N, C-alpha and C positions, 0 to 999 in steps of 0.2 A: 875756249879750251885752255886748260892750265898748262904750265910748262912741263909738268910731269907726264901729262898725256901726250904732248908733242914728242917728248923723248922716247916714250914707249912706241908710238907710231913709227918714228924714225928707226928705232931698233928693229921693229918687226919687218919693215920694208927692206932694210939692209940685210937682215937674216934671210929673208926670202930671196933676195938677189944672190946671196952667196950660195944658197942651196941650188938656185937656178944655174949659176955658173958651174957648179960641180957636175950636175946632171947634163948641162949643155955641153961641157967639155967632153964628157964621156960619149954623148950622142954625136957630137961633131966629129970626134975621132973615129968612131966605129961606123957610123952610117953616112954622114955627109962627106967624110974624108977631108974636112976643113974645120979645124978647131975654132977658128975665129968666128965663123958663122954660128957654130954651136954655142959659144960663150955669149954672143950677142943675143941669140934667141933665148938662151937660158935666163939672162938678165931681164929681158922683156917679159917672159912668161912668169918668172918669179915675182916681179913687181906687180903684174896684173893679178896674180894669185893673192898677194898680200892685200891688195886693194879690194878685190871682189870677195875674198873669203877671210876676213880679218879674224874671226873666231878660231878657225882651224889653224891659221898661221900663229896666233897667240898661243894656242894649246901646244903646238909643235915647238915653238920657241921656249915655252916654259919647261917642257919635257927635256929638251936638249940642255937648257941651263941647269936644271936639277941634276942631270947626269954628269955634267961637267963639274959641279960643285961637290960631288961625292968623293 
């Protein structure tokens, strides 16, 4: 693997973790009544999603990056 590929993989995983934290915090606050469990669950689910579905995560990452650059 090249260094550029490693950076992209790392960015994708961190991006998925941040998305997971956001949804996990909302879920933890509303459903679980414990934000900590929601955040931990969101990080785990986000990381697994980035590893299992790399194409979808890459597409979402590119879409968000493009929107932020506008």
